[in-house]
N, C-alpha and C positions, 0 to 999 in steps of 0.2 A: 082104561090104558090101551093102546093099540098094541096087537101082537106083531106088528111089523118090526123087523130087526133094525130097520133105519131109523125108527123114531125113538129108540132107546138111547141114543148117543147124540150128546149137544156139543158142538164145535166151541162152546164157550167155557168149556172144562167142567160142566156139571153132569151128573150121571142121574137119570130120572129111575128112581127106584121106588115104588109103591108111593108115589107123590112126594117123596123126599129128596133132597139134593146133596151131592157130596161137596168136597172143598172146592172153594172158589178161586180160580186162577185168573188174575186180571190180564195176563199176558195174552190170553186168547180172546180177549174184548176188543172189538174194533169199533169205532164210531160208525154211526149208520150213515151210509153214503146217500147222496141225493140220486134221484132216479136216473137211469141210464140215459146218456145223451144230454144231460143238464148239468152245468157245473163240472164237478171233479169226476174224472173217469171212473170206471168200475173198479172197486177195491179186489184185487186178485187174491187177497189173503183169505177171503171168505169161501167156505166149501162150495164146491160147484152145485151142489144140489139143493143149496139155500137160495130161492129166488127173491129178488127184490119186489117189493109190493108197489107195482106201478100206479100212477094216478089215473083214473079212468078218464077218457075224453068223451065229449058228447058224440053220441051217434056211432060210437065204436063198440064192437063187441068184445066181451072178455076173452083174452087169449087163453088158450090152454096152458096149463102149468107144464113146465119141461119135465120129462121124466128122467129119474135116476136111472143108473145104468141097469139095476135088476129090477125096476119098477114095472116093467111091461108084464111079466108073468105073474106078479102079485095082483095087479089089477084084473087079469082075466080070472083069477080065483075067487074075486069078490072081496079081497083084502083092500081096506082104504088105501088110497093112493094109487089104485089101479087105473085102468082106462077110463072109468066112469067117474073119477074125482075131477073137479073143477080147480082152476086157480084160486078162486075166492076161498075154498075149503082149505087147500094147502096154506094159502095167505093167511088165513084166520089162525091157523095153528101157529105159524111162524109169529104172527103179531103178539099172540098170547105169551109166547116164550120171551120176546122182547120186552114186553111189559113187566113180566115177572122179574127179567134182570135189572130193569130200571128200578123197581122197588127195592130189590136187594142192595143195589148200588146207592140208593138214597138212605137205607137204614144204617149202612156200615161206612166208616171214613174211607177215603181213598188210601189204598195201601201203598201206592207210591208215593204219595205225599207224605205218608208216616214214615216210611222207610228211607226217604232221601236224606234227611239231616243225620240219621245214623250211619248211612252209607258215607257220607262226607267225612263224619268223625272218624270213622274206621280208616278211610283213605288217607286222612290227615296224620293219623297216629302211624299208620304204616309207613308214610313217607318220611315222618319225623324220626322214626326209629332207624330207617335206612340212612338218612343224614347223620344222625346221631353216630351210628356205628362206624360210618364212612370218615368222619373227622376226628374220631377218638384215636390217639396214636399212642403205641407202647415204646417209650424211649429209656435208654439207659444213660443216666446222668452222672458223671464222675467229678466230684469237686475236690480238688486237691488230694487226689488219690483214694477217696472215699466213694465207692460206687453205689448207686441204687437205681431201682427199676420204677417208673412212674407212667401214669397214663396222662396225656396232656392233649388239649385242643389247640395249641400253639401252633402258628403256620411256619414259624422260623426259629432260628436259634436265638436271635434277640428276644423275642416274645417269650420264649420259654424260660430263659434267665430271669426276665422281668417277672414272670409269674411266680418263680421259685425263690425270688428275692435273693438272686446271686448277683453281686456288684462285682465288676471287673474294672481294673485300671490299665494304664498305659504300659506297665511292665507285667501284666498278667497275660496268659496265653489261652486262647479259646480255640478248639478244633471240633468240628469245622468252624470256619470264621463266622463272626456274627452276621446275621442276614441271610445265612444259608436256609434254604427251604428244608423242612423235616418231612420225614416219611416214617411209618410205623416200622420199628425195628433199628433205627438209627442209634449211634452212639455219640454223645457230646462229653466232652472233657474240659475242665477248667482247671489251670495250674497257676496258683498265686505266685507273683514275684516276690523275692526276699532280697533285702539290701545286704551286701557284703563289703565292708571295708576291708579292702585287699591291699596288702603291701607285698608287691611281687618283686623279688630281686632288688629291693631297696626304694621301689618307685611306688608311691601311695596313690590310690584311686578308690572310688566307690563304684561297684558294678552291681547288677541285678542278676538273680538266677531263680529259675523255678524248680531246681532240684532240693531234694528234702535232707541231705545229708552234705557234709564237706567233700567227701569223695565224689559224689554226684556233681557238685558245683565244679570241682576242679576239672572234671570230664567235659562239663557243658562250656566252661570258659577256655578250654583247650591248653590248660597248664600242664606241662610235662611233669608229671607227679613222680616218675621212677627216680629213686635215689634223692628226691628232694626233701627238705626240712619243712614240716608243717606244724605250726604252733599248737594245733589241736589234734585230737583224734580224728581220722578220717571217717569214722562211724558217727561222729557227732551230729546230732540232728540240727537242722536249721529252722528256728521258729520264724513266725511272720515278722518279728521285729528284726531279723538278720542277726549278724555277729562280725566280730573283727577276726582276720584271718592274716597271718604272716606265712608267706611261702617263700622258700629260698631253692631254686632250682639247682640241680648239680651242674657245675661248670668244669672246663678244663682251664688249668692255670700252670704255667710253666715258671719255675722259680730258678734263677741263674744265681750260684753262690759258689765262691771258692773255685772258680773255673768249671763247675759241673753244672749241668741243666737237669732240673728234677720236674717232670710233668705229673700232676696229679688231678684226679677227679674229685671235687669238693663242693659242698654247699656252705661253706664258710660265710660269716657276716662281714669279715673284714679282711684286708690284705694281711694284716699282721697274723690272724688266725690261720690263713692259707699257708703262710710262711712256716709257722709252727707245726702245721699237719705235714708239710713237706720234710720234717726232721731237721729244720735249721734253727739254730740258736743265735740270737743276737747278743754282742757283748759291748759294754761301753758306749762308745759313740757310734756303734754301728747302727745303720738306717737302710731303708729300701728306696727305690727309684720311684715308687708310688707311695704316697702318704698311707702309713699303716692303718689309719682309720677309715679309709675308703672302701667302697664295695668293689670286690674283685669281679671283673668282667670275663666273660666265656673267651677263651683264646688269648688272654692277656699273659704278657710276659713281665714278671717282676725280677728286678736285680738287686740283690743284697750287696750293700756297700760297706766293706770293712774299713772303719776309719781309726786312724792314729793321728794324734796332734799335740801341739803345744802353744803357749801364748808367748808373744813378743810385744815389749813396752817401747814405744819411741816417743821422743819429745820433739815437738815442732815449734816454730816461732809464731807468734801472733802479731801481725803488722800493727803499728800504732797509727792514730789518727793525726792530723795537722790542722790547728785551728789558727786562723789569721785574724788579727785586730788592728784597726787603724790607730796611727799615733800622729798627732798634729806636730809633735816635737821634731820629728824626723823629716828630711827633706823627701818629696815625692820621688818615688822610685826606690827608696831605701828600704830594705826590709831586715829587721833585726830579730833573731831567734831569742825570745825571752825564757823559754823552758824547752830544752831539747827533749825529743821523744825517745821512749825506749819500748822496744818490742815486748810483748808478753810471752809465756811459754805454756803450750798445751801438750798434756801426756795422753798419749792414745795407745790403747791395748789391742792388739791384732792377734787373731786366731789363725794358727798355721796348721793345715790340714793336709793329711796324705790319705787319699782315697784309692784302695784296691793298688797301693804302691806308687800312685801318680800324686806329685806335690801339687797343691791347689793354690790358687791366687789368695794371698793374706785377706782375711775378712775382718773388718774392724767391729769389735764387741764392745769397747767402752772408751769414753773419752772424758777427761777432766782438765780444768785450767789450773796450772800450777802458780803462774804469776800473770797478773793483769797488765795489758800494755798501758804506758803512760803517754798522754796526748802531748804533741809538740805545740808550743805556742809561738806565733810568729807576729812581731809588730811590723806594720806597713805604713811608711811614711806618707804623709798628706801635705806637708808644707812645702810651698814652692821654693826651689833652690835659688840662692843669689848667684848671680854672674859677675858681679864687679868687686874688685878688691884695690883699694887706692894705692897706688904705687906700682901695680903691676899689670894693669889692664893693657899697657901699650907694648908689651913684650910679644915675641913671636912664639906663642904656645903651640900652635899647630906644627911648627918646625921641630920643637922640642919633642913632641909625641911622636912625630915621624922617625926621630932618631932613636928614641927609648923603645917603642914598640911597633914601629911600623903604622902607627895610627891606628891600633886595634885596642879598643876599651877593655876587652876580656882577655888580653894576653898575658901569659904567666911565663916566668923565666924557667929554665930547665930543672933549677933546684926547688922550685915551688916556693921560694921565699918572697919573690917580688911580683906584682901583678898589676895590671891596669895600663892606661895610656903612659903614665909617668913612672911606672915601675915603683909603687910605694911598697914598703914592708908593713906588715900589719900594725906593728907598734907605732910607727909614724902616723899611719892612716887614722888610728884611734885617737892619737894625740891631737889631731887636727880637727876632731869631732866627728870623724867619720864612723859608720857602723859596719859590723861584718867585714867582709873582705873588699878591698879596693876594686878588684876586678868585676865585682857584681854591682857596684854602684854606676849610675848613669854617667856618661862622658862629661855632661856639664857640671856635675858634681866632682868629678876628678879633677877638672880644670880649675874649678873654684878652690879645692883643697891645696892644689899645686900652687896658685897664686898666694895663699896664705903661708905656705911653707917658703916661698921665695922671699916674702916680706921678712920672715923669721930669719932665714939662714942665707938668703941670696941664691946663687946658681951652685953652691957647693954640693947639694945633695945628687947633682947630676955632673959629676966630674968629667965624663966624656962628652955629653951632649950639651951642657950648660951654655956653650958659647952660642949655639943656635938661637938662644933667645934674643940676642942682639943682631943676629943676622937676617 
């Protein structure tokens, strides 16, 4: 072993001590470069004092080995490596060291290849741990007022609720809204909706609330609860199935009675109850301007009506009907009353009321028939009337009619005894076969009956105008 201090240190990481080597560090090993000026440039990582072993060329002399910084003094003293050393000697030692390194490298596996998989695993585990820690979030989840803290990898509220098996419907509230991104430390609240079958001031409807008690539901629904009637305790809890609730808010009602106005605050269910709360009593037929069973509205005025009255019974006629029937035994235009009609009687009961001192229009309360009307039956002649009577057709009947009645078939004398063209009395008319009253018969029939009378008695029935028959 040389005594030179420069030969005891190897840049490959080995220490030459008594022929043995220390720990091998591959980081200092560099591949052997090609000769200078051929191929790759000179490796600048190799120590300056380690020369390359050049390939000798024909006819060239071996160059002298470059000296290390302190090699000149050593060579003068006879130490190897001095001025007398040649490049081949130094090159030989370098070649021996390189050969020893190659043997050691061949005997042991490449540490870089051995450590690379381990380094990759460590890097993967380190990166995975970082990602695991970064994605884990601490969230406080409150479901229907029951909070709990949990760790989750969910990215948003929707994913968190799905992971935790929390189902929400259209009447439930989620805050923040579904789909909102999550960060560690966030709070998520879910409040379930509850159906309430609410009757508010007489109006029925179904509403939904997320409140847990009746009092909370009233506040959430905006119901004015002060002074209100509530059908159940306000601290009553509301389950998921909901409940039925009757609420009557306090209203202002004015009651007018006996000339005085009373204004009260009430949550009464009916007008009658509100009147009673005002200290007013109804007697007998007394009533109110609004039906007592209706719901009193806020600001409503109710008038109490003091009623006194009696009943009155009146009888009224019922008109009779007329039925006409054809009769071939009567001359056409003749009508005979076979059955006289008779009006019926109806008894009606009226209620006479005096309201607050004012008489009201009678009101019909009852009707009964005392006697049924009787129908009048009239026979109507259909037989063609005759116009000829032997022995009387040649007389001046138009002259007689003009004298007796002015030629009017329906004429009646002032006494009402005689009527028609020829002023028949009813008895004579009927004796000649006439029906009813003579003035009601057609003119042709009256002339026919007058001719028959003339045949029987001559012109004597007409003492003043009979002479006209011949004129």
